[in-house]
C-alpha distance (Angstrom), angle and dihedral (degrees) to the residues before:
residue distance angle dihedral
X1 . . .
X2 3.78 . .
X3 3.80 120.9 .
X4 3.77 140.3 -171.9
X5 3.84 106.9 -109.4
X6 3.80 93.3 -163.8
X7 3.83 90.3 53.3
X8 3.82 90.0 48.9
X9 3.82 91.1 51.3
X10 3.83 91.0 48.2
X11 3.82 90.5 51.9
X12 3.80 92.7 47.6
X13 3.80 92.0 49.2
X14 3.81 91.6 50.7
X15 3.82 92.4 60.1
X16 3.78 111.1 121.7
X17 3.78 95.7 9.2
X18 3.80 115.6 128.1
X19 3.76 106.1 -71.4
X20 3.83 90.9 4.4
X21 3.76 122.5 137.8
X22 3.81 121.8 -106.2
X23 3.79 115.9 -98.1
X24 3.80 91.7 -113.6
X25 3.82 90.4 57.0
X26 3.82 104.4 40.1
X27 3.85 98.4 74.1
X28 3.83 121.0 43.6
X29 3.82 116.7 -131.9
X30 3.81 93.2 -116.5
X31 3.84 90.4 55.1
X32 3.80 90.2 52.8
X33 3.81 91.1 49.5
X34 3.82 90.5 50.0
X35 3.79 92.1 47.6
X36 3.83 91.7 50.4
X37 3.80 91.2 49.4
X38 3.78 91.6 50.8
X39 3.84 92.1 46.6
X40 3.80 90.5 49.3
X41 3.82 91.7 53.3
X42 3.80 90.9 49.3
X43 3.84 93.4 48.5
X44 3.81 92.6 47.8
X45 3.81 90.9 51.2
X46 3.81 92.7 56.2
X47 3.81 129.0 75.3
X48 3.84 116.1 -100.1
X49 3.81 91.1 -110.3
X50 3.80 122.7 42.4
X51 3.77 127.7 -174.9
X52 3.79 116.8 -129.1
X53 3.75 133.1 -174.1
X54 3.80 122.5 -114.4
X55 2.93 144.7 -80.6
X56 3.79 97.1 71.2
X57 3.80 126.4 171.8
X58 3.81 116.9 -154.8
X59 3.79 123.0 -159.5
X60 3.81 127.1 -169.4
X61 3.78 126.5 -127.4
X62 3.80 112.0 -54.7
X63 3.82 93.8 -164.7
X64 3.80 90.8 -133.9
X65 3.79 94.9 -55.9
X66 3.81 100.4 147.8
X67 3.82 93.5 -179.7
X68 3.82 89.0 57.8
X69 3.82 90.4 52.0
X70 3.81 91.3 52.5
X71 3.81 90.0 47.7
X72 3.85 89.6 53.3
X73 3.80 91.7 49.3
X74 3.80 91.6 49.0
X75 3.80 91.7 48.4
X76 3.82 99.9 40.7
X77 3.79 101.8 26.3
X78 3.77 133.8 -111.1
X79 3.78 122.6 -79.9
X80 3.78 117.7 -101.2
């Protein structure tokens, strides 16, 4: 199954907005499984250590708190 990553991001960012769909309803299970399979293939194709350019922002474990993740993105900015 192929999917539109930009559309997925838009749906995830709309969670909780007025009239938005709940997080548990905005992404079908099969789409999550497909996304995880694709991510796994990408991770396995890369070396275990990659070099990245600064600046880098590091965040601790959010323990599944999606609202906290959105708050961090809004405060610190989204990656480009």
